C-alpha positions in Angstrom: 0.0 0.0 0.0 1.1 3.6 -0.7 0.3 4.4 3.0 1.1 1.3 5.1 1.6 2.8 8.5 -1.3 2.3 10.8 -0.5 5.6 12.5 -0.7 7.4 9.2 -3.9 5.7 8.2 -5.4 6.6 11.5 -4.3 10.2 11.0 -6.0 10.2 7.6 -9.2 8.9 9.2 -9.1 11.6 11.9 -8.5 14.3 9.3 -11.4 12.9 7.2 -13.8 13.1 10.2 -12.5 16.5 11.2 -13.0 17.7 7.6 -16.6 16.5 7.6 -17.3 18.1 11.0 -15.8 21.4 9.8 -17.9 21.5 6.6 -21.0 20.7 8.6 -20.2 23.5 11.1 -19.5 25.9 8.3 -22.8 25.1 6.6 -24.7 25.8 9.8 -22.9 29.2 10.2 -22.8 30.2 6.5 -26.3 31.4 6.2 -28.3 31.3 9.4 -30.8 33.8 7.9 -31.8 30.9 5.6 -31.3 27.9 7.9 -33.0 29.0 11.1 -36.5 29.7 9.8 -36.7 26.2 8.1 -35.3 24.5 11.2 -37.8 26.3 13.4 -40.6 25.3 11.1 -39.7 21.6 11.0 -38.7 21.0 14.6 -41.9 22.3 16.3 -43.8 19.7 18.5 -46.5 19.2 15.9 -45.8 19.7 12.2 -48.2 21.8 10.2 -50.4 19.8 7.7 -48.6 21.2 4.7 -45.2 20.1 6.2 -46.2 16.7 7.3 -45.8 14.9 3.9 -44.8 11.5 5.3 -46.4 10.7 8.6 -43.5 8.7 10.0 -41.8 9.9 13.1 -38.4 11.5 12.5 -38.6 10.8 8.7 -41.4 13.4 8.5 -39.2 16.1 9.9 -36.2 15.0 7.8 -38.3 15.3 4.6 -39.7 18.7 5.9 -36.1 20.1 6.1 -34.9 18.5 2.9 -37.9 19.7 0.9 -37.1 23.3 1.8 -33.6 23.1 0.5 -34.5 21.3 -2.7 -37.5 23.4 -3.4 -35.5 26.6 -3.1 -32.6 25.2 -5.0 -34.8 24.5 -8.0 -35.7 28.2 -8.3 -32.3 29.0 -9.8 -30.2 27.3 -12.5 -27.3 27.3 -10.1 -29.3 25.4 -7.5 -30.6 22.9 -10.1 -27.1 22.2 -11.2 -25.9 21.5 -7.7 -28.9 19.2 -7.1 -28.2 17.2 -10.3 -24.5 17.0 -9.4 -25.0 15.9 -5.8 -27.9 13.5 -6.0 -26.1 10.8 -8.2 -23.2 10.6 -5.7 -25.4 9.1 -3.0 -26.0 5.7 -4.7 -22.2 5.0 -5.4 -21.2 6.0 -1.9 -23.9 3.8 -0.3 -23.1 0.9 -2.6 -19.4 1.0 -1.9 -20.1 1.2 1.8 -22.2 -1.9 2.0 -19.8 -3.8 -0.4 -16.9 -3.1 1.9 -18.9 -3.9 5.0 -19.8 -7.3 3.3 -16.2 -8.4 2.9 -15.5 -11.3 5.3 -12.2 -9.8 6.4 -13.9 -6.7 7.7 -15.3 -8.8 10.5 -11.6 -9.1 11.7 -9.5 -6.3 10.4 -8.7 -4.2 7.3 -5.4 -5.9 6.9 -7.1 -9.3 6.5 -9.0 -7.9 3.6 -5.8 -7.1 1.7 -3.7 -10.0 2.7 -5.9 -13.1 2.5 -8.1 -14.4 -0.3 -11.0 -15.1 2.1 -10.7 -11.7 3.7 -11.8 -9.8 0.5 -14.4 -12.4 -0.4 -18.1 -11.6 -0.7 -20.6 -14.4 -1.3 -22.4 -14.6 -4.6 -25.7 -14.4 -2.8 -24.7 -11.1 -1.2 -23.5 -9.7 -4.5 -26.8 -10.6 -6.2 -28.7 -9.0 -3.3 -26.7 -5.8 -3.5 -27.3 -5.6 -7.3 -31.0 -6.2 -6.8 -31.2 -3.5 -4.2 -29.3 -1.1 -6.5 -31.7 -1.8 -9.3 -34.7 -1.2 -7.0 -33.2 2.1 -5.9 -32.7 3.3 -9.5 -36.3 2.4 -10.3 -37.4 4.3 -7.2 -35.4 7.4 -8.5 -37.1 7.1 -11.9 -40.6 6.6 -10.5 -40.3 9.6 -8.1 -38.6 12.1 -10.4 -39.8 11.3 -13.9 -43.3 12.8 -13.5 -42.0 16.2 -12.3 -41.6 19.3 -14.4 -38.1 20.3 -15.4 -38.6 24.1 -15.4 -37.0 26.5 -13.0 -39.3 28.6 -10.8 -42.2 28.6 -8.4 -44.3 26.1 -10.4 -41.6 23.4 -10.0 -43.4 21.8 -7.1 -43.2 18.0 -7.6 -39.4 17.9 -8.3 -38.2 19.2 -4.9 -40.7 17.1 -3.0 -39.8 14.0 -5.0 -36.1 14.6 -4.4 -36.6 15.0 -0.7 -38.7 11.8 -0.5 -36.3 10.0 -2.8 -33.3 10.8 -0.7 -34.9 9.3 2.4 -36.2 6.3 0.3 -32.7 5.6 -1.1 -31.3 5.4 2.4 -34.1 3.2 3.6 -34.0 0.8 0.7 -30.4 -0.1 1.5 -31.7 -2.2 4.5 -33.3 -4.7 2.2 -30.2 -6.4 0.9 -29.7 -8.5 4.0 -33.2 -10.2 3.8 -32.6 -10.7 0.1 -29.3 -12.4 0.8 -31.0 -14.6 3.4 -33.7 -15.5 0.9 -31.3 -16.4 -1.9 -29.3 -18.6 0.5 -32.2 -20.3 2.2 -34.0 -21.1 -1.0 -30.9 -22.5 -2.5 -31.1 -20.2 -5.5 -27.5 -19.1 -4.8 -25.7 -21.6 -2.5 -22.3 -23.3 -2.0 -23.9 -26.4 -0.5 -22.8 -29.6 -2.3 -20.3 -27.8 -4.5 -16.7 -29.0 -5.0 -13.8 -26.9 -3.9 -13.1 -26.0 -7.6 -16.8 -24.9 -8.0 -16.6 -22.8 -4.9 -13.4 -21.1 -6.1 -15.0 -20.4 -9.5 -18.1 -18.9 -7.9 -16.0 -16.7 -5.7 -14.1 -15.4 -8.8 -17.4 -14.9 -10.7 -18.8 -12.9 -7.7 -15.7 -10.7 -7.9 -16.0 -10.1 -11.6 -19.7 -9.3 -11.3 -18.9 -6.8 -8.6 -16.2 -5.2 -10.7 -18.5 -4.9 -13.7 -21.2 -3.4 -11.5 -18.8 -0.7 -10.3 -18.1 0.1 -14.0 -21.8 0.3 -14.9 -22.3 2.6 -11.9 -19.4 4.8 -13.2 -21.0 5.0 -16.6 -24.4 6.0 -15.2 -22.9 8.7 -13.0 -20.7 10.0 -15.8 -23.7 10.3 -18.1 -25.8 12.1 -15.5 -22.9 14.5 -14.9 -22.4 15.4 -18.6 -26.2 15.9 -19.1 -26.5 18.2 -16.0 -23.5 20.3 -17.1 -24.8 20.6 -20.6 -28.1 21.8 -19.3 -26.5 24.3 -17.0 -24.2 25.9 -19.7 -27.4 26.5 -21.8 -29.2 28.0 -18.8 -29.8 31.5 -17.7 -27.7 31.9 -14.6 -24.4 33.8 -15.2 -21.3 31.9 -14.0 -20.3 34.9 -11.9 -23.4 34.3 -9.7 -21.7 31.1 -8.4 -18.6 33.2 -7.5 -20.8 35.9 -5.9 -22.5 33.2 -3.8 -19.3 32.8 -1.8 -20.0 36.3 -0.4 -22.2 36.2 2.7 -23.8 39.6 1.9 -24.8 38.4 -1.6 -26.4 35.2 -0.1 -28.3 37.3 2.5 -29.6 39.6 -0.3 -30.4 36.7 -2.6 -31.6 34.0 -0.2 -32.5 31.6 -3.1 -28.7 31.3 -3.7 -28.2 30.1 -0.1 -29.4 26.5 -0.5 -27.5 26.1 -3.7 -24.4 27.3 -2.0 -24.9 24.9 0.9 -25.3 22.0 -1.6 -22.1 23.1 -3.3 -20.2 22.6 0.0 -21.9 19.2 0.3 -20.5 18.5 -3.1 -17.0 19.5 -2.0 -17.5 17.2 1.1 -18.4 14.3 -1.1 -15.3 14.8 -3.2 -13.1 15.0 -0.1 -14.7 11.9 1.4 -13.9 9.9 -1.7 -10.4 11.3 -1.8 -9.6 10.2 1.7 -10.9 6.6 1.0 -8.9 6.4 -2.2 -5.8 7.7 -0.3 -6.0 4.9 2.3 -6.3 2.3 -0.4 -3.9 3.8 -3.0 -0.9 1.9 -4.3 0.8 5.1 -5.4 0.3 8.9 -5.3 -1.1 8.5 -8.9 -4.3 6.9 -7.6 -5.6 9.9 -5.5 -4.5 12.3 -8.1 -6.3 10.4 -10.8 -9.4 10.4 -8.6 -9.3 14.2 -8.3 -8.9 14.6 -12.1 -11.8 12.2 -12.9 -14.0 13.9 -10.3 -13.8 17.0 -12.4 -14.1 15.3 -15.8 -16.7 12.6 -15.1 -18.0 13.3 -11.6 -16.9 12.2 -8.1 -19.4 9.3 -8.1 -18.0 8.0 -11.3 -14.4 8.5 -10.2 -15.1 6.6 -7.0 -16.6 3.7 -8.9 -13.7 3.6 -11.3 -11.2 3.3 -8.4 -13.4 0.6 -6.8 -13.5 -1.4 -10.1 -9.7 -1.1 -10.3 -9.4 -2.3 -6.7 -11.7 -5.3 -7.3 -9.6 -6.2 -10.3 -6.5 -6.0 -8.2 -8.0 -8.3 -5.5 -9.2 -10.7 -8.2 -5.7 -11.0 -9.7 -4.3 -11.6 -6.2 -6.8 -14.4 -5.6 -6.0 -15.9 -9.0 -2.2 -15.8 -8.3 -2.8 -17.7 -5.1 -4.8 -20.3 -6.9 -2.1 -20.7 -9.5 0.6 -21.1 -6.8 -1.5 -23.8 -5.1 -1.9 -25.7 -8.4 1.9 -25.6 -8.9 2.5 -26.9 -5.4 0.0 -29.7 -5.8 1.5 -30.7 -9.2 4.9 -31.1 -7.5 
């Protein structure tokens, strides 16, 4: 590894957490004139009827807060650009998180993932379950956002509400991959029972290849959404200098509709930084994190993260194959 010292890796983790906390603190202090009225409205003991969109405790208040940001962001081209840039990042980040959590070695330590074939293994049933969950999430995105208008302005009512609900839905749907895994294993649709060692080895490699290809498909989807959103923005009506002006507190106070877009912009920076720190801890050379940063600009942070994850999966696959070849040579002797 490029950074092999446990102390250095721990320091990077601490810096990553501190960066996230700093961005959150900055967001809360950047435009209190915008944040405080929405917070006060959504944290009252009993929500108003127009704010209680989903009557589920806690989630109803989360949707109430998110709706305000998304609704106001869609009133400017700048805000719509940030929504379209930020929203696609969520699926790759969540997908990568559950993939890494599913590796058998992560029940022991990170080093076991990198140094043993079993450590980086994920069962085929779990891989299928993750892909099924991912497909369900993308269908949920299409179902919620497709009916809404695409115009900017006050009449754009369904899109922000759909985005707010969709964000909560995406996070909730990630909990279904565990019961799907259990179903696939119990029913025997995907099982290792009764298979020879050679068949088990081949299924493990097939799972790794399928996971690698899924990362690449996710990279393509995110890159496509990134290009489409940028193309739409450059043909919009918001001058580029408004984005620069939004860094000025006085401008945000005078033009409150730029405040939510500015806050989402910092969320976007945070997403890039989060991916960078993960790539840095996994990198084989300084070229890996630098390539991630370049690709984040060219094809989006989500696509850049998935490209690195695919490269990592290919590296783990080659490692497992090399171990298999070595074992074959020993047995032949």
